[in-house]
N, C-alpha and C positions, 0 to 999 in steps of 0.2 A: 504494499500499500503506500503511496507516495504522498507526502504532505506538500502542501501549496507554499508553506513558508517554512524553509529549513531551519531548524533549530539545533543546537548541540543536544546530545543525548544526556550529558551531564554538565554540571557547571564548569566553565573554563575561566581562565585568568581574565578575559575581557568582560566577564559578567561581575566580578568582584571589584570593589574599590580598594586600591592598595592601601594597606594600613601598617603601622609601625609593628604590630604583633604578627602579622602575616610575614613581614620581613625578618622579624626575629626568630620565628619559627624555622625559616629556610636557613638563616645564619647559624642556629644551633646545630642543625643537621651538618652544615659544612664544617663547623669548628669540631664536630665530633669526628668527622672523616680526617680533618687536619691533625687532630691529636693522634688518631690512629697511625697515620703516616709519620707525624712527627715524633712518635715514640722511638723511631729509629735513631734519631738524634741522641736520646737518652742511652740507648744501647751502645751507640758508638762512643759516647763519652765515658760509659763504665768499662768497655773493653779497651779503650785508648788508655784509661788510668791503670788497668790491670796489666796492660802489655809493656809498660814502662815509659821512661821519659821521652823517648823519640816519638812514639805513637802519640803521647799526650800533647807533645809540642805541635804535632801535626794537627791535631784536633783543635788545639787553641789558635793556631794560626788561621784555620778556616772559620772558627767561630768569631775571630776578632776582625775578619775582613767585613767590608761593607755589606756584601750579600749575606754573609754569615750572621751579621747584627740584625739585618732585616728579617731574616728567617726566625732568628731566635725571639726578636720582638713580636712578629706575628704568632709564634708559638706561645709566648707568655700571654698574649691577649686572648688567643683561642682557649687556652686553659682556664684563664679567668672568666671569660665570658660564658663558657660551657658551664663552669661551676656555679655562677650566678644563675643561669638558666635553670640548672638542676635544682637549686635552692627554691626558685620561683615555682617550680614544678611540685616540689615538696610541700609548699604551702597549699597549692591547688589540691594535692592529694588529701589534705585534711578538709576539703570542702569549703574552703575560704577563699575570698579574693575574686570572685567571678562576676561581680557587677562590673559594668562597662567602664565606669570611672576607675575603679581600682585596677582593673586589667591595664588600662592605658597608663596609669601612674607607675605600676610595677614595671612595665615595658620601658618607659623613660628612665626609670631609676636603675634598671638593669644595664642599659647603655651607659649611662653616666658613671655607674659604679665601676663596670669593667674598664672603661677607659682610664678612670682616676686611679684605681688599684694597679692597673699596668704601669702607669706613668709613675706611681710611687715606687713600686717594686724596681723599676729601671733607675730611678733617681737614687735610691738608696745604694744599689749595687754600683752605679757609676761614681757617686760621690764618696763612696767608702774606699774608692781606690781599686776596686776589684774589676775584673773583666767579666761581662755576662757570658 
């Protein structure tokens, strides 16, 4: 049977108005994947430390380079953002925070908190004389 006005069988992106909560849901999935692949950095760091000074110096030179710093900064933000998103879901698991005002407020707070905490972590590391 052919319809005269074709419509999508299920809602598509053009039906929804983009919202911060929608973007954060997608970003939460992306940061989860980034953490999965970024955990290879932690494995490399541990193996380099276990293999001796030469291997660790190689890791440190890569981590101290500009691309290494960008990747480590992104990994730090992904970790913090994903953690805060998980805490937000933990609150929702208790049955609280589902009214639209609270949902929007929690979304804005999670973005602000993830950026702020990431910057604080990096400021502490950089100003304490350490290399991230």
